[in-house]
Backbone bond lengths (Angstrom), bond angles and torsions (degrees), N, CA, C in turn:
res aa  C-N    CA-C-N  psi(-1)  N-CA   C-N-CA  omega(-1)  CA-C   N-CA-C  phi
1 X - - - 1.436 - - 1.518 109.67 -
2 X 1.308 115.55 136.20 1.448 122.44 -176.86 1.531 110.24 -81.14
3 X 1.319 115.70 134.66 1.477 120.65 178.73 1.524 109.59 -69.16
4 X 1.326 116.74 142.27 1.463 118.72 179.18 1.526 110.59 -67.42
5 X 1.316 114.62 148.17 1.454 120.32 178.99 1.528 108.84 -72.72
6 X 1.312 115.64 134.06 1.463 120.51 -180.00 1.523 109.65 -92.42
7 X 1.297 114.78 139.04 1.456 119.86 174.25 1.521 108.08 -120.52
8 X 1.307 115.16 143.47 1.454 120.27 178.65 1.523 109.52 -85.87
9 X 1.311 115.45 138.96 1.468 120.09 177.61 1.528 109.01 -85.50
10 X 1.291 114.94 142.21 1.463 119.89 176.17 1.523 108.67 -74.38
11 X 1.333 117.55 157.88 1.464 119.55 175.93 1.534 112.48 -55.88
12 X 1.333 116.78 -37.09 1.464 120.03 179.30 1.524 110.14 -64.33
13 X 1.322 117.94 -42.97 1.463 121.47 179.48 1.524 110.86 -64.45
14 X 1.317 116.80 -40.19 1.467 120.88 177.61 1.525 109.67 -62.47
15 X 1.327 116.81 -45.77 1.462 121.32 179.33 1.524 111.28 -60.87
16 X 1.334 116.94 -41.29 1.462 120.48 178.69 1.525 111.19 -64.97
17 X 1.330 117.00 -38.89 1.468 120.42 177.50 1.524 110.80 -64.22
18 X 1.324 116.46 -45.18 1.475 120.17 178.96 1.523 109.84 -61.47
19 X 1.333 117.34 -43.70 1.463 120.40 179.25 1.522 111.12 -62.09
20 X 1.322 116.91 -41.35 1.468 120.68 179.48 1.529 110.90 -63.28
21 X 1.323 116.39 -46.40 1.459 120.81 179.31 1.529 110.04 -64.42
22 X 1.326 116.04 -42.74 1.462 119.96 179.87 1.524 111.03 -64.06
23 X 1.341 117.27 -39.08 1.460 120.91 178.68 1.528 109.94 -61.62
24 X 1.319 116.42 -42.86 1.464 119.58 177.31 1.523 110.02 -64.18
25 X 1.335 117.20 -36.38 1.459 121.02 178.15 1.519 110.94 -65.44
26 X 1.334 117.03 -43.32 1.464 120.59 178.58 1.517 110.02 -60.90
27 X 1.333 116.61 -45.20 1.460 119.95 -179.99 1.531 110.64 -61.43
28 X 1.329 117.07 -41.84 1.462 120.48 -179.06 1.527 110.93 -67.57
29 X 1.316 117.08 -44.59 1.463 120.38 179.45 1.523 109.92 -65.24
30 X 1.325 116.70 -43.37 1.465 120.55 179.75 1.527 110.60 -59.80
31 X 1.317 116.47 -42.74 1.456 120.91 -179.39 1.520 110.81 -65.17
32 X 1.322 117.31 -41.25 1.452 119.53 -176.18 1.527 112.74 -79.58
33 X 1.347 117.77 -30.55 1.458 120.28 -177.76 1.519 113.21 -90.24
34 X 1.323 116.42 -42.38 1.452 118.99 -172.71 1.516 109.73 66.02
35 X 1.317 117.22 -170.13 1.464 120.00 -178.43 1.527 112.21 -81.52
36 X 1.323 116.44 72.41 1.458 120.09 179.17 1.511 109.04 -118.56
37 X 1.309 116.62 171.77 1.452 121.49 -179.96 1.512 111.71 -63.03
38 X 1.330 115.78 145.39 1.462 120.62 179.29 1.514 110.92 -84.12
39 X 1.307 116.77 -31.57 1.455 122.45 174.27 1.521 105.95 -159.52
40 X 1.296 116.84 -179.28 1.460 119.38 -177.34 1.523 110.47 -55.91
41 X 1.302 116.75 122.24 1.452 121.08 175.80 1.515 115.57 82.71
42 X 1.330 119.33 -6.12 1.460 121.99 -178.32 1.519 108.11 -114.97
43 X 1.322 116.26 125.03 1.454 118.64 179.12 1.518 110.92 -148.05
44 X 1.303 114.37 159.44 1.455 121.72 172.74 1.529 106.24 -116.17
45 X 1.325 116.44 163.15 1.454 118.90 -173.71 1.515 115.07 -107.87
46 X 1.325 117.78 -4.60 1.463 117.96 -177.93 1.523 110.69 -150.76
47 X 1.319 116.41 159.51 1.471 120.31 177.24 1.528 112.44 -61.22
48 X 1.341 118.42 -34.13 1.473 118.29 -179.94 1.522 110.93 -70.11
49 X 1.328 117.63 -33.82 1.464 120.43 176.46 1.523 109.96 -66.11
50 X 1.324 116.95 -43.31 1.463 120.72 178.64 1.525 110.43 -62.51
51 X 1.323 116.82 -44.55 1.465 120.62 -179.37 1.529 110.84 -61.27
52 X 1.336 117.37 -43.77 1.468 120.25 179.74 1.528 110.96 -66.96
53 X 1.319 117.27 -41.70 1.469 120.37 179.11 1.529 111.36 -61.91
54 X 1.327 117.02 -43.73 1.467 119.95 178.75 1.526 111.33 -65.68
55 X 1.331 117.07 -42.48 1.466 120.13 179.24 1.521 110.79 -63.42
56 X 1.321 117.11 -42.28 1.464 120.88 179.52 1.526 110.58 -63.63
57 X 1.314 116.61 -43.54 1.465 120.88 178.78 1.524 111.26 -61.90
58 X 1.338 117.01 -45.24 1.469 120.17 178.89 1.524 111.96 -64.62
59 X 1.325 117.46 -41.20 1.476 120.90 179.06 1.522 110.83 -61.97
60 X 1.325 116.23 -45.62 1.467 120.04 -179.57 1.522 109.55 -61.30
61 X 1.333 116.65 -43.03 1.465 120.78 -177.56 1.532 111.80 -71.37
62 X 1.340 117.75 -48.21 1.457 120.85 -172.52 1.527 113.72 -80.04
63 X 1.307 118.03 -36.42 1.455 119.49 -174.04 1.522 113.71 -101.39
64 X 1.325 117.12 -33.38 1.468 119.25 178.20 1.524 111.44 -95.09
65 X 1.336 116.08 -8.25 1.468 122.19 -177.50 1.519 109.93 52.44
66 X 1.306 115.04 44.58 1.452 122.22 -177.97 1.517 107.73 -137.31
67 X 1.287 117.52 -170.55 1.450 120.42 178.04 1.515 109.61 -143.68
68 X 1.318 114.88 165.67 1.451 120.32 174.76 1.517 107.73 -131.65
69 X 1.311 116.21 155.26 1.454 121.25 176.45 1.515 108.68 -106.12
70 X 1.320 115.89 147.55 1.454 122.35 177.09 1.527 107.04 -118.57
71 X 1.317 115.74 125.02 1.464 121.90 -178.95 1.516 109.88 -128.14
72 X 1.328 116.06 156.40 1.460 119.78 166.17 1.528 106.24 -80.91
73 X 1.321 116.60 164.56 1.461 119.84 -178.12 1.530 111.46 -60.49
74 X 1.319 117.58 -33.36 1.461 121.27 -179.83 1.524 113.11 -71.30
75 X 1.328 117.40 -18.40 1.473 121.47 -175.50 1.524 113.85 -104.77
76 X 1.320 118.98 4.25 1.464 121.11 -174.96 1.522 109.92 -59.31
77 X 1.335 117.59 128.56 1.469 120.27 177.39 1.535 110.59 -65.17
78 X 1.302 115.77 145.35 1.462 121.11 178.41 1.521 108.73 -93.92
79 X 1.323 116.80 126.96 1.452 121.94 171.65 1.508 116.81 87.54
80 X 1.334 118.28 -47.02 1.465 120.24 -173.17 1.533 109.03 -158.89
81 X 1.313 114.86 147.43 1.468 121.07 174.84 1.522 107.09 -138.09
82 X 1.338 119.12 141.08 1.462 119.69 -179.71 1.529 113.45 -64.42
83 X 1.331 117.19 -27.55 1.466 119.75 178.83 1.532 109.25 -75.06
84 X 1.336 117.65 140.21 1.462 119.65 179.96 1.527 113.07 -70.45
85 X 1.332 116.87 -21.47 1.460 121.43 -179.27 1.523 108.59 -135.03
86 X 1.320 115.69 131.53 1.461 121.80 178.72 1.519 107.18 -121.60
87 X 1.327 116.33 133.44 1.457 120.84 178.68 1.523 109.08 -121.96
88 X 1.328 114.80 135.49 1.458 121.37 -179.23 1.529 108.60 -123.67
89 X 1.338 116.78 106.22 1.470 119.02 176.59 1.532 110.72 -70.60
90 X 1.330 115.66 150.46 1.463 122.87 175.59 1.533 111.78 55.42
91 X 1.324 115.62 47.22 1.461 122.71 -177.13 1.529 110.37 -79.82
92 X 1.321 116.35 133.04 1.467 121.21 176.80 1.522 107.67 -93.64
93 X 1.327 115.25 119.31 1.462 121.07 178.58 1.530 107.02 -108.67
94 X 1.316 116.55 135.89 1.467 121.63 -175.59 1.523 110.80 -117.26
95 X 1.325 114.04 139.20 1.463 120.81 172.79 1.520 107.39 -130.36
96 X 1.318 116.46 179.81 1.461 120.33 177.73 1.524 112.02 -65.60
97 X 1.320 116.78 -26.21 1.463 120.24 -174.40 1.527 114.03 -105.86
98 X 1.321 118.39 -15.92 1.464 118.90 -174.73 1.520 111.69 -160.03
99 X 1.325 113.98 162.33 1.457 123.45 170.40 1.519 105.49 -124.86
100 X 1.335 117.10 123.14 1.460 120.99 -174.61 1.520 110.71 -131.51
101 X 1.330 115.20 144.97 1.453 120.54 173.89 1.524 107.62 -95.00
102 X 1.328 115.57 127.12 1.466 119.63 174.71 1.523 107.77 -108.51
103 X 1.326 115.81 152.92 1.459 119.66 -175.44 1.520 112.27 -61.87
104 X 1.340 117.00 -45.86 1.462 121.13 177.93 1.521 109.74 -144.10
105 X 1.318 115.39 137.93 1.462 121.12 167.24 1.520 105.89 -111.34
106 X 1.330 115.91 131.70 1.458 121.00 177.09 1.518 108.32 -108.36
107 X 1.327 114.85 134.52 1.460 121.27 -178.65 1.520 109.72 -122.32
108 X 1.336 116.16 147.36 1.465 121.78 169.95 1.527 106.23 -75.95
109 X 1.327 117.18 125.16 1.453 120.67 -176.33 1.516 114.63 -65.70
110 X 1.342 117.26 -30.68 1.461 119.07 -174.90 1.526 113.15 -65.79
111 X 1.332 118.21 -35.31 1.464 119.67 179.87 1.528 113.27 -130.41
112 X 1.326 116.86 2.71 1.462 124.55 179.86 1.530 112.75 57.49
113 X 1.332 116.12 30.13 1.462 119.97 172.07 1.525 108.05 -80.88
114 X 1.316 115.95 146.51 1.459 119.22 -177.54 1.525 109.65 -73.76
115 X 1.321 115.30 128.52 1.462 121.51 -177.54 1.524 111.36 -93.60
116 X 1.339 117.43 -36.34 1.463 120.40 -179.27 1.523 109.75 -172.81
117 X 1.315 113.62 158.94 1.456 122.13 169.77 1.526 106.94 -107.05
118 X 1.321 116.67 136.91 1.461 121.59 -179.91 1.527 107.93 -118.02
119 X 1.329 115.90 130.56 1.459 121.35 175.65 1.518 109.40 -119.51
120 X 1.323 116.23 134.58 1.461 123.98 177.97 1.522 106.92 -110.37
121 X 1.305 116.63 109.63 1.456 121.67 -172.07 1.521 112.36 -96.76
122 X 1.315 115.73 94.98 1.458 119.95 173.51 1.523 109.59 -73.42
123 X 1.301 116.72 150.78 1.471 122.16 -174.85 1.526 112.02 -61.18
124 X 1.320 118.63 -32.41 1.460 120.84 -176.19 1.524 113.53 -66.74
125 X 1.338 117.71 -27.62 1.457 119.80 -173.91 1.522 114.52 -117.39
126 X 1.302 118.25 -4.25 1.465 119.72 -175.16 1.517 110.88 -135.15
127 X 1.286 114.43 133.06 1.462 124.45 169.61 1.525 114.54 58.65
128 X 1.328 117.30 23.10 1.468 119.00 170.61 1.519 109.23 -75.25
129 X 1.330 114.56 -32.84 1.461 119.47 179.87 1.528 109.13 -126.95
130 X 1.313 116.18 164.14 1.466 120.62 176.68 1.525 110.52 -62.56
131 X 1.327 117.32 -35.00 1.463 120.96 179.83 1.526 111.16 -64.72
132 X 1.339 117.41 -41.74 1.466 120.63 178.02 1.524 110.70 -64.40
133 X 1.325 117.12 -42.03 1.464 120.90 178.73 1.528 110.16 -63.43
134 X 1.336 117.39 -41.98 1.467 120.51 178.90 1.525 110.89 -64.15
135 X 1.325 116.85 -40.22 1.467 120.69 178.91 1.534 110.42 -62.29
136 X 1.339 117.28 -44.27 1.469 120.95 178.26 1.527 111.32 -61.38
137 X 1.323 117.60 -44.45 1.472 120.36 -179.96 1.523 110.70 -64.34
138 X 1.323 116.94 -38.68 1.462 121.09 178.13 1.527 110.37 -64.18
139 X 1.330 117.07 -44.19 1.477 121.47 176.32 1.525 110.54 -59.26
140 X 1.325 116.18 -44.45 1.466 120.56 179.49 1.527 110.71 -56.96
141 X 1.334 116.37 -44.41 1.473 119.77 -178.58 1.527 111.41 -64.52
142 X 1.325 117.92 -39.50 1.468 121.03 178.21 1.527 109.89 -63.91
143 X 1.323 116.37 -46.76 1.474 120.53 179.96 1.523 110.27 -62.00
144 X 1.323 117.55 -44.80 1.471 121.11 179.25 1.520 111.62 -64.72
145 X 1.334 117.64 -31.43 1.471 119.62 178.62 1.525 111.59 -66.17
146 X 1.331 116.89 -19.25 1.464 121.88 176.22 1.527 111.79 -86.07
147 X 1.333 116.31 2.43 1.461 120.60 -179.30 1.515 113.71 83.74
148 X 1.321 117.16 16.74 1.465 121.87 -178.75 1.524 108.91 -106.82
149 X 1.323 116.12 125.01 1.465 120.67 175.32 1.520 108.80 -76.43
150 X 1.326 115.97 144.76 1.458 120.12 -179.42 1.517 109.66 -123.16
151 X 1.330 115.52 131.95 1.461 122.49 175.71 1.517 106.89 -112.64
152 X 1.314 116.37 127.36 1.464 122.09 -175.06 1.528 108.64 -119.77
153 X 1.342 116.60 129.01 1.457 122.70 179.21 1.519 109.32 -123.78
154 X 1.319 116.32 139.84 1.466 119.59 175.92 1.528 109.12 -78.97
155 X 1.318 114.89 157.78 1.464 119.34 175.70 1.512 111.73 -59.15
156 X 1.337 116.37 -38.02 1.470 120.14 179.55 1.529 110.62 -63.12
157 X 1.330 117.36 -41.41 1.473 120.38 177.94 1.524 110.70 -60.85
158 X 1.323 115.89 -44.99 1.467 120.57 -177.16 1.524 110.62 -67.21
159 X 1.328 118.00 -44.56 1.470 120.16 179.09 1.524 111.46 -64.22
160 X 1.333 117.04 -40.98 1.462 121.38 -176.74 1.534 111.67 -71.28
161 X 1.337 117.18 -41.39 1.461 119.79 -174.11 1.531 111.37 -152.02
162 X 1.338 117.40 73.94 1.463 119.12 -178.81 1.526 112.42 -61.65
163 X 1.341 116.61 -30.47 1.465 119.33 -179.80 1.529 111.65 -74.02
164 X 1.319 117.34 -31.39 1.456 120.51 174.04 1.514 110.62 -65.76
165 X 1.331 116.84 -41.20 1.466 120.81 176.36 1.533 109.93 -63.64
166 X 1.328 116.56 -43.37 1.471 120.85 177.90 1.528 110.42 -61.40
167 X 1.338 117.41 -39.96 1.472 120.96 176.80 1.525 111.18 -59.25
168 X 1.340 116.46 -43.15 1.465 119.84 178.96 1.521 111.16 -61.85
169 X 1.323 116.45 -42.20 1.468 120.45 179.29 1.521 110.15 -63.61
170 X 1.326 116.85 -48.06 1.473 120.66 -179.36 1.520 110.53 -61.77
171 X 1.327 117.50 -43.28 1.471 120.32 178.92 1.520 111.06 -61.65
172 X 1.330 116.11 -37.63 1.466 119.39 179.58 1.531 110.36 -69.77
173 X 1.320 117.44 -46.81 1.467 121.54 -176.97 1.525 111.59 -64.31
174 X 1.330 116.52 -40.96 1.463 120.79 -174.45 1.527 112.38 -101.60
175 X 1.333 117.25 22.24 1.480 119.69 179.27 1.521 109.08 -66.50
176 X 1.330 116.25 149.85 1.472 119.01 -178.65 1.511 112.71 -68.67
């Protein structure tokens, strides 16, 4: 019997295969975990937040060959963290005019400066009404006035392509 001819996969094809497998992994983990804590004291509040967090973690590990740490707000390291990227779910950000919970705060591990705020907008709580949309825009302006960039993703975007959303976050964090 003749051996089958081998063909080499292009880097793009390999990347697409990894993304496909990872997407199936995210779906399986999301289904089995649901919106529960990731470790002691660290939790997310919705399936879209969990899906984005898992996709971001996999992207950082598989494509950047690096890792990120996830902490609760009470456990954030002071000054420095060995991980290049630190993510804090359900982070409370304070300004002179308000105290707001954001879905994720991302920090640069080397100096623990805040890199971005991430919001995951599920349909039930965001932009169903004009009042909800106005409230979100007002929150964005307060957060931006503190010098923090905010990235906002709809639930539909996250469900459809969590890795695309993770790519946008990584591109923003690691922009030149």
